[in-house]
BABAFI-10788 format. One line per 4 residues: for each residue x, y, z of N, C-alpha, C. Coordinates in nm, 3 decimals, decimal comma, always signed. Last residue first. Layout:
<pts>
X:Y:Z:X:Y:Z:X:Y:Z  ...
</pts>
This chain:
<pts>
+3,374:+12,900:-0,487:+3,372:+12,824:-0,358:+3,474:+12,712:-0,361  +3,423:+12,968:-0,746:+3,483:+13,046:-0,644:+3,482:+12,983:-0,509  +3,287:+12,776:-0,884:+3,437:+12,780:-0,905:+3,499:+12,875:-0,802  +3,033:+12,815:-0,811:+3,096:+12,689:-0,770:+3,243:+12,715:-0,789
+2,987:+13,084:-0,904:+2,975:+13,068:-0,776:+3,044:+12,925:-0,726  +3,010:+13,018:-1,185:+3,101:+13,111:-1,128:+3,105:+13,088:-0,978  +2,782:+12,839:-1,198:+2,913:+12,796:-1,244:+3,022:+12,878:-1,178  +2,566:+13,014:-1,133:+2,603:+12,881:-1,060:+2,738:+12,843:-1,084
+2,584:+13,226:-1,322:+2,588:+13,247:-1,194:+2,629:+13,127:-1,097  +2,534:+13,069:-1,556:+2,655:+13,136:-1,539:+2,687:+13,181:-1,394  +2,261:+12,992:-1,501:+2,366:+12,890:-1,520:+2,506:+12,951:-1,500  +2,147:+13,253:-1,494:+2,145:+13,159:-1,378:+2,243:+13,055:-1,391
+2,197:+13,329:-1,778:+2,252:+13,404:-1,668:+2,262:+13,330:-1,544  +2,070:+13,121:-1,933:+2,217:+13,141:-1,950:+2,263:+13,221:-1,814  +1,799:+13,152:-1,858:+1,860:+13,027:-1,828:+2,009:+13,056:-1,838  +1,760:+13,428:-1,951:+1,741:+13,396:-1,806:+1,826:+13,271:-1,765
+1,787:+13,371:-2,226:+1,894:+13,462:-2,149:+1,875:+13,443:-2,009  +1,577:+13,198:-2,274:+1,724:+13,149:-2,300:+1,831:+13,237:-2,226  +1,367:+13,383:-2,231:+1,387:+13,257:-2,162:+1,524:+13,204:-2,154  +1,408:+13,575:-2,410:+1,421:+13,608:-2,283:+1,446:+13,476:-2,185
+1,364:+13,433:-2,637:+1,500:+13,482:-2,613:+1,521:+13,527:-2,473  +1,100:+13,374:-2,609:+1,193:+13,268:-2,610:+1,333:+13,299:-2,588  +0,990:+13,633:-2,632:+0,979:+13,570:-2,498:+1,076:+13,455:-2,499  +1,048:+13,662:-2,909:+1,110:+13,766:-2,803:+1,099:+13,699:-2,668
+0,889:+13,470:-3,018:+1,040:+13,464:-3,044:+1,101:+13,540:-2,931  +0,637:+13,552:-2,962:+0,674:+13,449:-2,905:+0,821:+13,432:-2,912  +0,650:+13,813:-3,102:+0,645:+13,820:-2,938:+0,677:+13,695:-2,886  +0,648:+13,696:-3,351:+0,748:+13,808:-3,313:+0,759:+13,800:-3,160
+0,414:+13,567:-3,376:+0,539:+13,488:-3,366:+0,659:+13,567:-3,316  +0,127:+13,544:-3,304:+0,215:+13,656:-3,290:+0,344:+13,595:-3,262  -0,072:+13,351:-3,300:+0,001:+13,382:-3,427:+0,080:+13,501:-3,426  -0,170:+13,236:-3,097:-0,227:+13,346:-3,126:-0,187:+13,397:-3,260
+0,012:+13,028:-3,050:-0,122:+12,991:-3,086:-0,196:+13,121:-3,134  +0,233:+13,179:-2,959:+0,234:+13,110:-3,085:+0,098:+13,079:-3,121  +0,147:+13,288:-2,726:+0,162:+13,377:-2,842:+0,175:+13,312:-2,959  +0,107:+13,053:-2,563:+0,003:+13,132:-2,589:+0,009:+13,217:-2,725
+0,374:+12,959:-2,573:+0,271:+12,884:-2,629:+0,168:+12,955:-2,647  +0,497:+13,172:-2,417:+0,541:+13,139:-2,561:+0,427:+13,064:-2,633  +0,356:+13,145:-2,169:+0,333:+13,277:-2,252:+0,386:+13,250:-2,408  +0,479:+12,920:-2,083:+0,329:+12,916:-2,129:+0,307:+13,037:-2,199
+0,733:+13,021:-2,039:+0,709:+12,896:-2,137:+0,553:+12,902:-2,178  +0,702:+13,239:-1,862:+0,767:+13,250:-2,001:+0,728:+13,134:-2,084  +0,371:+13,211:-1,693:+0,531:+13,221:-1,700:+0,573:+13,222:-1,839  +0,095:+13,292:-1,524:+0,157:+13,281:-1,655:+0,307:+13,310:-1,642
-0,048:+13,311:-1,284:+0,037:+13,199:-1,294:+0,103:+13,178:-1,438  -0,129:+13,608:-1,274:-0,129:+13,497:-1,164:-0,043:+13,383:-1,174  -0,163:+13,752:-1,505:-0,126:+13,819:-1,372:-0,126:+13,720:-1,243  -0,344:+13,501:-1,654:-0,280:+13,626:-1,663:-0,259:+13,681:-1,526
-0,286:+13,158:-1,609:-0,378:+13,261:-1,581:-0,296:+13,403:-1,574  -0,202:+12,889:-1,673:-0,173:+13,002:-1,753:-0,263:+13,118:-1,738  -0,258:+12,648:-1,513:-0,375:+12,709:-1,585:-0,337:+12,838:-1,678  -0,127:+12,511:-1,334:-0,113:+12,646:-1,313:-0,222:+12,710:-1,404
-0,141:+12,237:-1,406:-0,171:+12,273:-1,279:-0,177:+12,426:-1,245  -0,103:+12,252:-1,686:-0,208:+12,173:-1,631:-0,225:+12,216:-1,486  +0,125:+12,417:-1,716:+0,004:+12,456:-1,782:-0,113:+12,393:-1,705  +0,323:+12,276:-1,605:+0,291:+12,411:-1,551:+0,154:+12,459:-1,599
+0,338:+12,042:-1,745:+0,287:+12,028:-1,612:+0,244:+12,159:-1,558  +0,433:+12,173:-1,987:+0,323:+12,081:-1,984:+0,262:+12,079:-1,842  +0,673:+12,323:-1,939:+0,544:+12,395:-2,001:+0,428:+12,296:-1,963  +1,003:+12,417:-1,828:+0,879:+12,326:-1,802:+0,747:+12,393:-1,865
+1,216:+12,567:-1,795:+1,178:+12,524:-1,930:+1,053:+12,451:-1,947  +1,260:+12,575:-1,520:+1,219:+12,699:-1,585:+1,184:+12,680:-1,742  +1,325:+12,300:-1,468:+1,226:+12,384:-1,402:+1,176:+12,491:-1,485  +1,549:+12,229:-1,608:+1,441:+12,144:-1,603:+1,310:+12,230:-1,564
+1,737:+12,430:-1,520:+1,688:+12,423:-1,642:+1,571:+12,348:-1,681  +1,753:+12,356:-1,257:+1,696:+12,476:-1,267:+1,631:+12,485:-1,426  +1,884:+12,102:-1,287:+1,752:+12,121:-1,226:+1,696:+12,242:-1,254  +2,124:+12,178:-1,415:+2,034:+12,088:-1,482:+1,884:+12,107:-1,424
+2,234:+12,337:-1,194:+2,203:+12,396:-1,308:+2,100:+12,317:-1,396  +2,272:+12,120:-1,008:+2,174:+12,248:-0,988:+2,132:+12,310:-1,104  +2,445:+11,956:-1,144:+2,325:+11,909:-1,113:+2,213:+12,021:-1,078  +2,671:+12,150:-1,163:+2,607:+12,106:-1,275:+2,476:+12,039:-1,244
+2,703:+12,149:-0,877:+2,676:+12,268:-0,939:+2,610:+12,244:-1,080  +2,799:+11,872:-0,855:+2,686:+11,926:-0,792:+2,614:+12,064:-0,842  +3,041:+11,880:-1,006:+2,922:+11,801:-1,054:+2,791:+11,854:-0,990  +3,178:+12,041:-0,804:+3,158:+12,084:-0,942:+3,055:+12,015:-1,012
+3,176:+11,911:-0,556:+3,106:+12,040:-0,567:+3,066:+12,081:-0,718  +3,267:+11,675:-0,448:+3,184:+11,664:-0,567:+3,107:+11,801:-0,614  +3,411:+11,743:-0,236:+3,491:+11,708:-0,348:+3,390:+11,682:-0,481  +3,193:+11,810:-0,054:+3,282:+11,914:-0,103:+3,376:+11,879:-0,234
+3,065:+11,573:-0,028:+2,998:+11,684:-0,076:+3,102:+11,779:-0,129  +3,266:+11,422:+0,089:+3,226:+11,392:-0,038:+3,150:+11,503:-0,104  +3,302:+11,553:+0,334:+3,410:+11,565:+0,235:+3,368:+11,515:+0,103  +3,057:+11,487:+0,440:+3,090:+11,619:+0,419:+3,190:+11,637:+0,315
+3,086:+11,208:+0,461:+2,982:+11,264:+0,381:+3,001:+11,411:+0,346  +3,310:+11,201:+0,628:+3,328:+11,125:+0,505:+3,211:+11,189:+0,419  +3,192:+11,311:+0,862:+3,307:+11,373:+0,803:+3,338:+11,318:+0,658  +3,033:+11,083:+0,930:+2,965:+11,229:+0,907:+3,070:+11,317:+0,826
+3,201:+10,895:+1,003:+3,113:+10,878:+0,885:+3,056:+11,016:+0,836  +3,516:+11,071:+1,103:+3,389:+10,990:+1,122:+3,310:+10,977:+0,998  +3,871:+11,013:+1,076:+3,739:+11,075:+1,060:+3,628:+11,003:+1,065  +4,131:+10,914:+1,080:+4,049:+10,904:+1,204:+3,925:+10,986:+1,195
+4,248:+10,899:+0,835:+4,293:+11,012:+0,918:+4,214:+11,018:+1,055  +4,113:+10,692:+0,721:+4,259:+10,670:+0,770:+4,313:+10,787:+0,855  +3,880:+10,805:+0,682:+3,883:+10,704:+0,771:+4,029:+10,682:+0,815  +3,953:+10,964:+0,462:+3,901:+11,032:+0,585:+3,915:+10,929:+0,704
+4,062:+10,771:+0,272:+4,143:+10,892:+0,316:+4,085:+10,936:+0,445  +3,845:+10,592:+0,229:+3,981:+10,548:+0,277:+4,059:+10,670:+0,330  +3,649:+10,775:+0,133:+3,615:+10,698:+0,254:+3,755:+10,646:+0,319  +3,756:+10,874:-0,108:+3,744:+10,969:+0,006:+3,728:+10,895:+0,134
+3,760:+10,618:-0,250:+3,891:+10,701:-0,219:+3,878:+10,797:-0,102  +3,480:+10,575:-0,259:+3,576:+10,475:-0,204:+3,704:+10,538:-0,177  +3,349:+10,790:-0,375:+3,327:+10,744:-0,238:+3,432:+10,655:-0,180  +3,351:+10,887:-0,622:+3,467:+10,947:-0,528:+3,453:+10,862:-0,402
+3,134:+10,806:-0,760:+3,277:+10,777:-0,827:+3,383:+10,825:-0,735  +2,932:+10,872:-0,603:+2,957:+10,732:-0,620:+3,102:+10,711:-0,678  +2,908:+11,145:-0,645:+2,956:+11,088:-0,500:+2,999:+10,939:-0,534  +2,806:+11,136:-0,901:+2,939:+11,219:-0,864:+3,001:+11,156:-0,744
+2,587:+10,994:-0,889:+2,687:+10,960:-0,981:+2,811:+11,025:-0,947  +2,433:+11,159:-0,699:+2,463:+11,010:-0,695:+2,574:+10,971:-0,774  +2,406:+11,391:-0,848:+2,492:+11,392:-0,722:+2,526:+11,244:-0,686  +2,238:+11,322:-1,069:+2,381:+11,367:-1,094:+2,456:+11,371:-0,961
+2,021:+11,241:-0,921:+2,083:+11,145:-1,002:+2,218:+11,190:-1,044  +1,925:+11,474:-0,782:+1,971:+11,350:-0,702:+2,050:+11,258:-0,793  +1,870:+11,635:-1,012:+1,970:+11,673:-0,900:+2,018:+11,555:-0,823  +1,691:+11,471:-1,155:+1,803:+11,516:-1,214:+1,914:+11,560:-1,100
+1,477:+11,430:-0,967:+1,562:+11,318:-1,016:+1,695:+11,357:-1,082  +1,386:+11,717:-0,908:+1,454:+11,627:-0,815:+1,519:+11,514:-0,871  +1,244:+11,825:-1,126:+1,398:+11,853:-1,106:+1,460:+11,772:-1,019  +0,991:+11,730:-1,123:+1,060:+11,711:-1,246:+1,224:+11,732:-1,219
+0,915:+11,829:-0,872:+0,904:+11,674:-0,900:+0,988:+11,645:-1,014  +0,940:+12,110:-0,908:+1,024:+12,035:-0,826:+1,034:+11,890:-0,834  +0,723:+12,144:-1,081:+0,866:+12,164:-1,139:+0,965:+12,107:-1,040  +0,520:+12,098:-0,904:+0,528:+12,016:-1,027:+0,662:+12,034:-1,085
+0,563:+12,292:-0,705:+0,563:+12,144:-0,664:+0,573:+12,063:-0,801  +0,532:+12,531:-0,855:+0,635:+12,497:-0,795:+0,666:+12,350:-0,764  +0,257:+12,504:-0,925:+0,363:+12,495:-1,035:+0,503:+12,479:-0,972  +0,134:+12,526:-0,681:+0,117:+12,401:-0,758:+0,227:+12,393:-0,864
+0,196:+12,800:-0,645:+0,255:+12,682:-0,552:+0,245:+12,555:-0,620  +0,067:+12,947:-0,825:+0,205:+12,932:-0,831:+0,268:+12,812:-0,747  -0,247:+12,763:-0,896:-0,163:+12,857:-0,818:-0,023:+12,838:-0,849  -0,416:+12,575:-0,975:-0,398:+12,699:-1,054:-0,341:+12,792:-0,970
-0,465:+12,408:-0,649:-0,485:+12,407:-0,810:-0,483:+12,549:-0,872  -0,464:+12,447:-0,403:-0,341:+12,481:-0,449:-0,352:+12,464:-0,616  -0,655:+12,392:-0,176:-0,689:+12,504:-0,274:-0,549:+12,543:-0,343  -0,664:+12,189:+0,011:-0,561:+12,286:+0,028:-0,581:+12,403:-0,069
-0,865:+12,017:-0,063:-0,886:+12,130:+0,047:-0,777:+12,219:+0,063  -0,758:+11,835:-0,232:-0,823:+11,957:-0,281:-0,858:+12,061:-0,174  -0,620:+11,606:-0,191:-0,569:+11,721:-0,135:-0,627:+11,847:-0,186  -0,778:+11,410:-0,294:-0,752:+11,407:-0,168:-0,695:+11,529:-0,107
-1,024:+11,580:-0,537:-0,898:+11,492:-0,505:-0,869:+11,499:-0,349  -1,218:+11,735:-0,608:-1,254:+11,612:-0,573:-1,131:+11,517:-0,535  -1,074:+11,960:-0,673:-1,183:+11,977:-0,567:-1,203:+11,830:-0,523  -0,720:+11,883:-0,734:-0,864:+11,925:-0,765:-0,954:+11,918:-0,666
-0,492:+11,766:-0,653:-0,528:+11,900:-0,604:-0,659:+11,965:-0,651  -0,466:+11,519:-0,765:-0,442:+11,538:-0,621:-0,505:+11,666:-0,561  -0,501:+11,571:-1,037:-0,592:+11,484:-0,966:-0,597:+11,502:-0,817  -0,269:+11,723:-1,076:-0,408:+11,784:-1,102:-0,512:+11,709:-1,026
-0,073:+11,560:-1,025:-0,094:+11,657:-0,937:-0,229:+11,733:-0,951  -0,104:+11,410:-1,253:-0,119:+11,334:-1,126:-0,152:+11,442:-1,010  -0,076:+11,584:-1,455:-0,204:+11,519:-1,450:-0,214:+11,468:-1,304  +0,195:+11,658:-1,423:+0,083:+11,750:-1,404:-0,049:+11,690:-1,386
+0,324:+11,413:-1,472:+0,337:+11,472:-1,341:+0,223:+11,573:-1,323  +0,251:+11,397:-1,738:+0,195:+11,293:-1,642:+0,220:+11,354:-1,504  +0,375:+11,603:-1,862:+0,222:+11,593:-1,875:+0,169:+11,501:-1,764  +0,645:+11,542:-1,832:+0,590:+11,650:-1,758:+0,443:+11,652:-1,753
+0,760:+11,212:-1,805:+0,691:+11,306:-1,886:+0,620:+11,406:-1,804  +1,105:+11,159:-1,698:+0,947:+11,167:-1,648:+0,879:+11,261:-1,742  +1,370:+11,121:-1,724:+1,290:+11,123:-1,837:+1,140:+11,119:-1,814  +1,458:+11,098:-1,462:+1,515:+11,210:-1,551:+1,424:+11,233:-1,669
+1,355:+10,861:-1,368:+1,284:+10,988:-1,340:+1,335:+11,106:-1,416  +1,558:+10,683:-1,431:+1,426:+10,694:-1,517:+1,359:+10,801:-1,487  +1,723:+10,751:-1,221:+1,767:+10,779:-1,364:+1,656:+10,768:-1,463  +1,574:+10,665:-1,006:+1,614:+10,814:-1,017:+1,648:+10,835:-1,172
+1,548:+10,405:-1,050:+1,413:+10,486:-1,048:+1,459:+10,632:-1,065  +1,814:+10,320:-1,033:+1,720:+10,303:-1,160:+1,602:+10,388:-1,164  +1,842:+10,362:-0,759:+1,921:+10,437:-0,880:+1,855:+10,434:-1,011  +1,673:+10,200:-0,623:+1,657:+10,345:-0,631:+1,741:+10,424:-0,744
+1,794:+9,950:-0,715:+1,659:+9,984:-0,748:+1,634:+10,142:-0,742  +2,027:+9,996:-0,571:+2,041:+9,975:-0,717:+1,904:+10,004:-0,783  +1,959:+9,994:-0,310:+2,018:+10,110:-0,379:+2,018:+10,104:-0,514  +1,860:+9,783:-0,163:+1,778:+9,858:-0,259:+1,815:+9,975:-0,327
+2,107:+9,844:+0,070:+2,000:+9,751:+0,027:+1,882:+9,822:-0,048  +2,381:+10,003:-0,059:+2,281:+10,005:+0,042:+2,179:+9,905:-0,003  +2,722:+10,116:-0,085:+2,623:+10,029:-0,128:+2,513:+10,019:-0,017  +2,783:+10,473:-0,021:+2,813:+10,329:-0,003:+2,696:+10,253:-0,053
+2,704:+10,722:-0,131:+2,834:+10,730:-0,043:+2,862:+10,567:-0,005  +2,493:+10,738:-0,283:+2,612:+10,724:-0,352:+2,728:+10,691:-0,258  +2,276:+10,774:-0,106:+2,271:+10,653:-0,203:+2,404:+10,624:-0,259  +2,343:+11,009:+0,011:+2,310:+10,913:+0,097:+2,320:+10,773:+0,007
+2,376:+11,197:-0,210:+2,480:+11,157:-0,126:+2,462:+11,027:-0,043  +2,097:+11,190:-0,305:+2,211:+11,144:-0,390:+2,331:+11,113:-0,314  +1,960:+11,296:-0,073:+1,943:+11,159:-0,118:+2,038:+11,094:-0,220  +2,074:+11,544:-0,042:+2,090:+11,449:+0,065:+2,065:+11,306:+0,016
+1,983:+11,650:-0,308:+2,121:+11,638:-0,267:+2,160:+11,553:-0,151  +1,701:+11,639:-0,297:+1,786:+11,553:-0,396:+1,924:+11,547:-0,349  +1,593:+11,814:-0,111:+1,561:+11,674:-0,114:+1,652:+11,571:-0,184  +1,705:+12,048:-0,175:+1,685:+12,021:-0,033:+1,656:+11,857:-0,012
+1,666:+12,057:-0,453:+1,796:+12,040:-0,394:+1,805:+11,985:-0,269  +1,376:+12,095:-0,471:+1,436:+11,982:-0,524:+1,565:+11,953:-0,471  +1,375:+12,359:-0,362:+1,296:+12,260:-0,293:+1,357:+12,107:-0,342  +1,525:+12,502:-0,540:+1,569:+12,493:-0,397:+1,505:+12,382:-0,341
+1,364:+12,464:-0,777:+1,521:+12,411:-0,771:+1,562:+12,395:-0,627  +1,142:+12,599:-0,709:+1,138:+12,451:-0,726:+1,266:+12,391:-0,734  +1,225:+12,856:-0,676:+1,169:+12,789:-0,568:+1,162:+12,631:-0,582  +1,320:+12,910:-0,942:+1,402:+12,911:-0,828:+1,350:+12,841:-0,706
+1,058:+12,893:-1,073:+1,175:+12,790:-1,115:+1,279:+12,779:-0,999  +0,921:+13,098:-0,959:+0,887:+12,960:-0,962:+0,983:+12,874:-0,978  +1,089:+13,326:-0,996:+1,047:+13,289:-0,848:+0,995:+13,138:-0,862  +1,117:+13,328:-1,272:+1,237:+13,303:-1,188:+1,193:+13,260:-1,037
+0,841:+13,363:-1,350:+0,935:+13,244:-1,388:+1,031:+13,212:-1,308  +0,804:+13,609:-1,246:+0,734:+13,495:-1,189:+0,787:+13,376:-1,238  +0,976:+13,774:-1,403:+1,002:+13,753:-1,257:+0,917:+13,629:-1,191  +0,852:+13,734:-1,640:+0,996:+13,688:-1,620:+1,019:+13,686:-1,469
+0,603:+13,858:-1,601:+0,611:+13,721:-1,643:+0,744:+13,661:-1,601  +0,684:+14,123:-1,530:+0,605:+14,036:-1,441:+0,611:+13,897:-1,482  +0,822:+14,193:-1,767:+0,892:+14,183:-1,646:+0,793:+14,108:-1,531  +0,612:+14,173:-1,957:+0,723:+14,072:-1,979:+0,803:+14,081:-1,842
+0,425:+14,394:-1,936:+0,399:+14,269:-1,869:+0,509:+14,178:-1,865  +0,515:+14,602:-2,091:+0,575:+14,602:-1,971:+0,536:+14,459:-1,894  +0,567:+14,633:-2,395:+0,483:+14,537:-2,325:+0,542:+14,516:-2,185  +0,716:+14,846:-2,518:+0,579:+14,796:-2,579:+0,498:+14,699:-2,494
+0,929:+14,815:-2,365:+0,863:+14,934:-2,364:+0,733:+14,919:-2,422  +1,035:+14,563:-2,406:+0,994:+14,579:-2,258:+0,919:+14,725:-2,265  +1,081:+14,580:-2,674:+0,992:+14,463:-2,625:+0,952:+14,508:-2,475
</pts>
């Protein structure tokens, strides 16, 4: 596969960069949001929780369509020139990964919040130390949240196609390449790309799990 089609390295590398950046962006917003909502009851917290959990099933094509309208030339953000670029794909995948990361983090923190708060406060700790301890005690579920977020990002095809356009040597990633090869009738190449996608997901998930256990 690699000898007969060197482009696969380019496609795989782009998939990793886009999905990795989307996961990082979603984590930077989702982890603090999940901890903040799960640490203690807050006004509107239940509604926010419902929205986060509902967002886990957000249709990718709807996300892609909304971002397309925003980034198109006639859209309010068209002047940024992001449509049909890897950056637009990163943003689309980050939107899809964020509810998963925030939702899993919220559930993990919520289950531990009362006990951790009593312990830390009893030892004279501050609220900031309560939040830090909650993050540490929830590290395994958070690793699972990151793995789920990356899986949602790297396997995304609908939004990536709409805002990325599947342009060769520019925005083509593993998922869009699988769709393209299937439509062309080259099922062997499509299966090979699918195998590479599964392998990438497995390797990244294994790295996250091992890293979380060692930490």
